[in-house]
C-alpha atoms as one frame of an Amber mdcrd trajectory, in Angstrom:
protein
 145.519  83.106 101.397 146.891  85.698 103.828 150.520  85.874 104.870 151.478
  87.720 108.035 154.924  88.917 109.081 155.484  90.197 112.609 158.326  92.392
 113.821 159.258  94.507 116.807 159.794  91.940 119.509 162.828  91.931 121.761
 164.174  92.201 125.267 163.031  95.069 127.482 163.150  95.881 131.170 160.018
  95.938 133.256 158.219  99.241 132.838 159.507  99.664 129.310 157.703  99.767
 125.983 157.703  97.929 122.684 155.691  98.281 119.510 154.889  95.210 117.486
 154.021  95.429 113.810 152.373  92.919 111.524 152.252  93.334 107.767 149.637
  91.332 105.885 149.498  90.298 102.252 146.333  90.576 100.220 144.040  93.265
  98.835 141.185  92.866 101.317 143.059  93.679 104.533 140.552  96.332 105.578
 137.756  93.743 105.768 139.573  91.454 108.176 139.557  91.378 111.947 143.150
  91.568 113.108 144.387  90.254 116.403 147.405  89.775 118.590 147.736  86.607
 120.636 150.493  85.420 122.912 151.750  82.113 124.204 154.093  81.653 127.125
 155.911  78.344 127.740 153.519  75.778 129.169 150.498  78.000 128.572 147.760
  78.042 125.987 147.689  80.726 123.338 145.560  83.628 124.531 144.004  86.646
 122.902 145.722  89.909 123.821 143.828  92.371 121.627 141.770  92.501 118.476
 140.507  95.201 116.156 137.646  94.780 113.722 137.090  96.193 110.263 135.064
  99.007 111.841 137.871  99.736 114.324 136.201  98.193 117.351 138.952  97.075
 119.717 138.910  94.470 122.468 141.558  93.735 125.071 142.358  91.041 127.570
 141.805  92.282 131.113 145.490  91.761 131.879 146.592  94.368 129.304 143.806
  96.962 129.478 145.216 100.419 129.979 148.724  99.318 128.991 148.426  97.993
 125.429 146.871  99.653 122.389 146.015  97.955 119.120 145.699  99.967 115.914
 145.677  99.410 112.190 146.733 101.252 109.056 144.721  99.846 106.161 146.745
 101.812 103.609 149.834  99.889 104.753 148.114  96.541 105.442 149.602  96.766
 108.917 148.371  96.222 112.458 150.280  97.449 115.485 150.395  96.610 119.152
 151.814  99.354 121.346 152.844  97.823 124.668 153.603 100.128 127.588 154.384
  99.474 131.259 155.536  95.989 130.387 155.676  93.362 133.103 157.661  90.113
 133.330 154.382  88.214 132.968 153.990  89.743 129.489 156.907  87.576 128.349
 155.695  85.322 125.537 155.761  84.713 121.832 153.325  87.152 120.258 151.395
  86.080 117.184 149.504  88.186 114.693 146.272  86.800 113.299 143.924  87.767
 110.511 140.337  86.553 110.390 138.690  86.985 107.012 134.904  87.481 106.609
 134.459  83.723 106.060 135.949  83.303 109.582 139.037  81.516 108.285 141.936
  82.549 110.528 145.536  82.986 109.447 148.613  83.205 111.681 152.056  84.718
 111.560 155.215  82.989 112.741 155.398  84.921 115.983 157.855  87.318 117.587
 159.449  86.870 121.003 158.877  89.475 123.711 160.958  89.113 126.859 160.486
  91.430 129.840 163.182  91.295 132.482 162.526  92.197 136.102
């Protein structure tokens, strides 16, 4: 069982920055693929970025060059640095952890609102 707690969401003006954090429980954090997803009202949940156990990162085309995912295995924490935010980035952002068995766990989500 993995528990995930996100923080760092909030209200920011377009062009601004936020950093999301997600702290995970468990001793095997370093083995898991960590991801950030988002869901806007009326939309499906979509992958924003992911980072594997070997630090390979992937990004949605819509955030490439603006968002950076990173992890600190000593702190069981994954981050999402979001720069040059746009109103279309407004959504609830969810942290996920996929263990080697491919079971996926989710956090409760944190709201990000970008005003124009």
